[in-house]
Rosetta silent file (secondary structure, phi, psi, omega in degrees, C-alpha in Angstrom):
SEQUENCE: XXXXXXXXXXXXXXXXXXXXXXXXXXXXXXXXXXXXXXXXXXXXXXXXXXXXXXXXXXXXXXXXXXXXXXXXXXXXXXXXXXXXXXXXXXXXXXXXXXXXXXXXXXXXXXXXXXXXXXXXXXXXXXXXXXXXXXXXXXXXXXXXXXXXXXXXXXXXXXXXXXXXXXX
SCORE:     score description
SCORE:     0.000 S_00000001
   1 L     0.000    6.540 -173.694   88.132   97.567  102.952 S_00000001
   2 L  -108.611   29.236  177.724   89.928  100.841  102.141 S_00000001
   3 L    82.216 -173.717 -179.010   87.093  102.906  100.698 S_00000001
   4 L   -67.739  138.052  176.615   86.467  103.746   97.060 S_00000001
   5 L   -94.932  141.416  179.658   89.335  103.188   94.697 S_00000001
   6 L  -100.441  127.541  176.563   90.056  105.824   92.086 S_00000001
   7 L   -95.487  135.010  179.155   90.836  104.655   88.581 S_00000001
   8 L   -93.226  124.262  178.731   93.181  106.818   86.565 S_00000001
   9 L  -113.297   37.665 -177.077   92.118  107.351   82.971 S_00000001
  10 L  -114.392 -159.756 -179.894   95.049  109.579   82.115 S_00000001
  11 L   -57.954  148.906  175.366   98.552  109.093   80.772 S_00000001
  12 L   -55.938  148.738 -175.610  100.332  105.872   81.755 S_00000001
  13 H   -51.903  -41.394 -177.161  102.173  106.174   85.046 S_00000001
  14 H   -62.833  -22.862 -178.805  105.604  106.045   83.411 S_00000001
  15 H   -88.778   -7.664  179.819  104.794  109.178   81.408 S_00000001
  16 L   -72.056  141.646  179.749  103.902  111.300   84.440 S_00000001
  17 L   -72.299  149.579  175.319  106.538  113.901   85.364 S_00000001
  18 L   -71.247  128.028 -178.943  108.512  113.485   88.571 S_00000001
  19 L  -113.560  123.880  179.504  107.178  115.927   91.149 S_00000001
  20 L  -127.089  171.720  174.587  109.448  117.013   93.995 S_00000001
  21 H   -56.337  -47.144 -175.315  109.442  119.793   96.570 S_00000001
  22 H   -68.049  -43.613 -174.373  111.954  121.699   94.484 S_00000001
  23 H   -82.373  -13.442 -176.280  110.351  121.149   91.066 S_00000001
  24 H  -132.475  -63.240 -174.428  106.757  121.710   92.119 S_00000001
  25 H   -63.147  -37.990 -178.477  105.969  122.807   95.661 S_00000001
  26 L   -89.534   -5.494 -178.084  108.692  125.454   95.859 S_00000001
  27 L   -90.094  -28.358 -174.196  108.199  126.620   92.271 S_00000001
  28 L  -112.898  145.410  171.897  104.572  127.728   92.543 S_00000001
  29 L   -60.736  143.262 -173.889  102.831  130.101   94.964 S_00000001
  30 H   -55.965  -37.075 -178.436  100.847  128.050   97.482 S_00000001
  31 H   -64.946  -28.592  177.266   97.489  129.451   96.346 S_00000001
  32 H   -69.842  -22.475  179.625   98.153  128.127   92.814 S_00000001
  33 H   -86.332   -8.582 -179.508   98.501  124.636   94.280 S_00000001
  34 L   -88.174  159.385  174.829   95.090  124.876   95.972 S_00000001
  35 H   -55.106  136.751  178.092   91.743  123.957   94.475 S_00000001
  36 H    58.202   17.938  177.368   90.479  126.811   92.281 S_00000001
  37 H    63.497   28.787 -173.807   93.746  128.689   92.905 S_00000001
  38 L  -141.822  151.650  173.818   92.473  130.038   96.210 S_00000001
  39 L   -85.433   -3.586 -179.193   92.916  129.592   99.970 S_00000001
  40 L   -57.884  135.840  177.790   89.143  130.077  100.388 S_00000001
  41 L    85.388   -2.701  178.888   87.558  127.230  102.312 S_00000001
  42 E   -81.547  131.973 -176.461   90.810  126.040  103.842 S_00000001
  43 E  -111.768   -4.830 -173.014   90.457  125.262  107.537 S_00000001
  44 E  -151.365  143.251  170.443   93.923  123.965  108.388 S_00000001
  45 E  -116.196  119.429 -179.318   97.557  124.573  107.536 S_00000001
  46 E  -110.521  171.129 -179.456   99.661  121.445  107.838 S_00000001
  47 E  -131.693  148.262  171.276  103.347  120.747  107.394 S_00000001
  48 L   -71.503  174.173 -176.275  105.405  118.006  105.831 S_00000001
  49 L   -65.987  -27.430 -179.626  107.793  116.176  108.109 S_00000001
  50 L    77.744   12.378 -178.657  110.700  118.419  107.204 S_00000001
  51 L   -77.485   -7.526  178.456  113.101  115.482  107.137 S_00000001
  52 L   -87.532  170.281 -179.822  114.424  116.494  103.749 S_00000001
  53 L   -61.784  -26.752 -177.130  117.179  119.058  103.194 S_00000001
  54 L   -80.777   -6.469 -179.180  114.585  121.631  102.171 S_00000001
  55 L    79.687 -174.402 -177.893  112.789  121.623  105.514 S_00000001
  56 L   -68.072  148.263  171.894  109.066  121.591  106.137 S_00000001
  57 L  -115.986  131.932  178.711  106.588  122.605  103.493 S_00000001
  58 E  -101.236  143.170  176.832  103.313  124.119  104.700 S_00000001
  59 E  -150.607  148.734  179.085  100.057  123.695  102.837 S_00000001
  60 E   -80.121  152.915  177.834   96.374  124.465  103.397 S_00000001
  61 E  -129.112  148.926  177.345   93.745  121.737  103.686 S_00000001
  62 E  -107.898  153.130  177.241   89.999  121.804  103.061 S_00000001
  63 H   -56.140  -37.755 -179.389   87.381  119.831  105.021 S_00000001
  64 H   -62.355  -33.802  178.958   86.439  117.952  101.827 S_00000001
  65 H   -63.686  -40.159 -176.580   90.026  116.714  101.491 S_00000001
  66 H   -73.380  -27.594  179.250   89.900  115.249  104.973 S_00000001
  67 H   -60.848  -38.786  178.978   86.571  113.444  104.413 S_00000001
  68 H   -63.957  -40.062  177.425   88.227  111.137  101.877 S_00000001
  69 H   -62.509  -43.499 -177.179   90.944  110.297  104.416 S_00000001
  70 H   -61.371  -45.071  178.827   88.357  109.598  107.077 S_00000001
  71 H   -60.903  -44.161  179.815   86.428  107.167  104.884 S_00000001
  72 H   -66.632  -41.540 -177.995   89.613  105.313  103.949 S_00000001
  73 H   -68.248  -38.037  176.145   90.911  105.251  107.506 S_00000001
  74 H   -57.553  -48.262  178.496   87.589  103.994  108.807 S_00000001
  75 H   -63.487  -38.553  178.070   87.801  101.080  106.348 S_00000001
  76 H   -63.553  -46.843 -176.738   91.419  100.447  107.272 S_00000001
  77 H   -67.294  -37.417  178.088   90.698  100.356  111.006 S_00000001
  78 H   -77.009  -39.537 -178.230   87.707   98.029  110.656 S_00000001
  79 H   -70.866  -38.240 -175.724   89.319   95.830  107.993 S_00000001
  80 H   -96.597  -30.004 -173.930   92.718   95.422  109.642 S_00000001
  81 H  -123.716    3.695  175.366   92.002   95.803  113.359 S_00000001
  82 L    52.380   40.593 -179.525   88.291   94.924  113.704 S_00000001
  83 L   -67.039  -11.876  175.211   87.555   98.079  115.704 S_00000001
  84 L   -81.037  -16.057 -177.362   83.908   97.517  114.848 S_00000001
  85 L  -120.452  -16.867 -178.305   83.966   94.205  116.771 S_00000001
  86 L  -118.384  131.026  175.008   86.680   94.601  119.420 S_00000001
  87 L   -62.529  115.297 -169.469   86.682   97.149  122.227 S_00000001
  88 E  -122.544  133.590  169.135   89.778   99.093  121.191 S_00000001
  89 E  -109.627  125.306  176.751   92.010  101.658  122.853 S_00000001
  90 E  -118.049  133.560  177.280   94.341  103.413  120.452 S_00000001
  91 E  -107.123  121.127  177.140   97.247  105.588  121.532 S_00000001
  92 E   -96.774  103.382 -175.836   98.455  108.151  119.012 S_00000001
  93 E  -109.931   61.015 -179.795  102.093  108.660  119.993 S_00000001
  94 L  -126.512  163.172  174.966  103.216  110.963  117.199 S_00000001
  95 L   -66.034  143.516  177.778  104.297  114.580  117.016 S_00000001
  96 L  -108.973 -110.754 -176.383  101.408  116.985  116.675 S_00000001
  97 L    55.372 -133.290  178.721  101.887  120.711  116.178 S_00000001
  98 L   -94.137   -3.197 -178.111  101.601  121.376  112.465 S_00000001
  99 E   -64.093  117.049 -170.291  103.009  117.975  111.419 S_00000001
 100 H   -65.422  -32.648  179.725  100.211  116.645  109.266 S_00000001
 101 H   -59.076  -50.552 -178.946  100.889  112.957  109.971 S_00000001
 102 H   -66.486  -49.243 -176.452  100.260  113.266  113.695 S_00000001
 103 H   -71.260  -32.113  179.461   97.363  115.676  113.587 S_00000001
 104 H   -66.038  -47.896 -179.629   95.706  113.903  110.634 S_00000001
 105 H   -64.782  -45.415  179.461   95.755  110.500  112.321 S_00000001
 106 H   -60.780  -42.504 -179.669   94.648  111.924  115.676 S_00000001
 107 H   -64.006  -44.908  179.613   91.835  113.871  114.000 S_00000001
 108 H   -63.686  -44.554 -179.745   90.603  110.847  112.044 S_00000001
 109 H   -63.531  -40.805  178.818   90.741  108.601  115.101 S_00000001
 110 H   -64.217  -38.910  178.560   88.883  111.131  117.222 S_00000001
 111 H   -65.284  -42.643  177.705   86.166  111.424  114.553 S_00000001
 112 H   -62.150  -46.814 -179.333   85.796  107.635  114.380 S_00000001
 113 H   -63.722  -43.391 -177.048   85.651  107.380  118.182 S_00000001
 114 H   -70.067  -20.454 -179.186   83.218  110.295  118.533 S_00000001
 115 H   -66.358  -24.033 -179.733   80.848  108.827  115.930 S_00000001
 116 L    75.233    4.724 -178.307   79.819  106.157  118.439 S_00000001
 117 L   -75.960  -23.872 -175.503   79.578  103.533  115.681 S_00000001
 118 L  -130.472  157.006  174.221   82.353  101.383  117.134 S_00000001
 119 L   -80.134   71.060 -169.032   83.643  100.467  120.607 S_00000001
 120 E  -129.850  128.300  179.204   86.704  102.610  119.933 S_00000001
 121 E  -127.581  139.556 -179.249   88.508  105.028  122.247 S_00000001
 122 E  -120.798  143.100  171.972   91.509  107.171  121.357 S_00000001
 123 E  -124.823  144.144 -175.319   94.135  108.791  123.558 S_00000001
 124 L  -124.402   69.910  178.261   96.590  111.346  122.223 S_00000001
 125 L   -73.336   -6.000 -179.346   99.666  111.460  124.462 S_00000001
 126 L    61.477 -136.825 -177.589  101.773  112.608  121.515 S_00000001
 127 L   -85.968    6.148  177.398  105.468  112.054  122.130 S_00000001
 128 L   -83.986   83.326 -174.043  104.976  111.704  125.888 S_00000001
 129 H   -68.712  -31.303  176.489  105.578  107.949  125.918 S_00000001
 130 H   -62.907  -40.368  177.104  105.639  107.728  129.720 S_00000001
 131 H   -65.376  -39.501  177.777  102.120  109.158  129.754 S_00000001
 132 H   -59.962  -43.584  178.809  101.047  106.644  127.091 S_00000001
 133 H   -63.350  -40.820  177.588  102.321  103.798  129.273 S_00000001
 134 H   -62.343  -40.014  178.824  100.416  105.212  132.270 S_00000001
 135 H   -62.575  -45.407  179.207   97.226  105.349  130.183 S_00000001
 136 H   -63.354  -42.357  178.396   97.635  101.714  129.151 S_00000001
 137 H   -60.580  -37.787 -177.688   98.360  100.728  132.757 S_00000001
 138 H   -82.955  -36.862 -172.081   95.237  102.472  134.005 S_00000001
 139 H  -114.916  -17.420 -171.479   92.782  101.713  131.196 S_00000001
 140 H   -55.123  -34.836 -176.600   94.192   98.871  129.076 S_00000001
 141 H   -67.743  -14.022 -179.428   92.449   96.071  130.966 S_00000001
 142 H   -87.700    2.975 -175.070   89.059   97.494  129.927 S_00000001
 143 L  -124.727  152.588  175.037   89.760   96.841  126.233 S_00000001
 144 L   -73.544  -31.751 -179.667   90.086   93.787  123.999 S_00000001
 145 E  -149.325  151.594  175.567   93.051   95.348  122.237 S_00000001
 146 E  -122.341  123.358  178.754   95.392   98.288  122.552 S_00000001
 147 E  -107.130  137.881  176.701   96.818   99.781  119.364 S_00000001
 148 E  -112.667  126.143  171.020   99.867  102.032  119.324 S_00000001
 149 E  -105.062  109.024 -167.622  100.430  104.483  116.474 S_00000001
 150 E  -151.040  152.598  173.100  104.090  105.264  116.971 S_00000001
 151 L   -67.613  133.630 -178.153  107.325  105.891  115.138 S_00000001
 152 H   -53.379  -32.490 -178.543  109.152  102.545  114.844 S_00000001
 153 H   -66.409  -17.121  179.808  112.267  104.045  116.420 S_00000001
 154 H   -92.256   -5.025 -177.005  110.317  104.536  119.683 S_00000001
 155 H   -60.694  -45.971  178.534  109.204  100.913  120.041 S_00000001
 156 H   -60.043  -36.928  178.362  112.236   99.808  122.141 S_00000001
 157 H   -65.929  -43.478  178.407  111.688  102.737  124.511 S_00000001
 158 H   -62.940  -42.613  177.696  107.999  101.902  124.916 S_00000001
 159 H   -58.139  -45.640  178.409  108.885   98.256  125.550 S_00000001
 160 H   -61.085  -46.360 -179.191  111.331   99.343  128.257 S_00000001
 161 H   -63.660  -40.689  178.012  108.774  101.698  129.854 S_00000001
 162 H   -62.727  -45.093  179.025  106.055   99.011  129.826 S_00000001
 163 H   -63.975  -42.920 -179.049  108.399   96.491  131.462 S_00000001
 164 H   -62.010  -36.165 -179.149  109.574   99.025  134.050 S_00000001
 165 H   -87.999   -3.994  179.746  105.963   99.826  134.999 S_00000001
 166 L    70.626   28.964 -179.883  104.956   96.139  134.993 S_00000001
 167 L   -94.434    0.000    0.000  102.339   96.675  132.296 S_00000001
């Protein structure tokens, strides 16, 4: 259910070199890391989480790169959460800005919702968890399921907010 699988017909995995921010991303100019050695066709600059000692790394993305994610995410959402059969509200409660995790998931979810193929609605309160709880309180009863995309460390806070609001 996760889209096309890519088979590797190259060197065995154990023989591949270890690639790190320091040994690869910070060693080469960003344009050399792009397709065809160019920033041409890039529509977005995203950032890594920055949780490592080296800080965030920024990189350009092309629309074609995102299409593969969308196909896989579509399969994931239908295969794991039956969004094709259940009226679903999903709350994306992640950081946005340039952080690629948050904006990538929000973008994919919005594309799936906007396609009209599934009974799927997305809300993007970001890190405003109180707003997310208000959205669920106001709209949640109209859906078969409510999905939260959230950092695990925020789950106790959301639970507290839901209980406090009687949701």
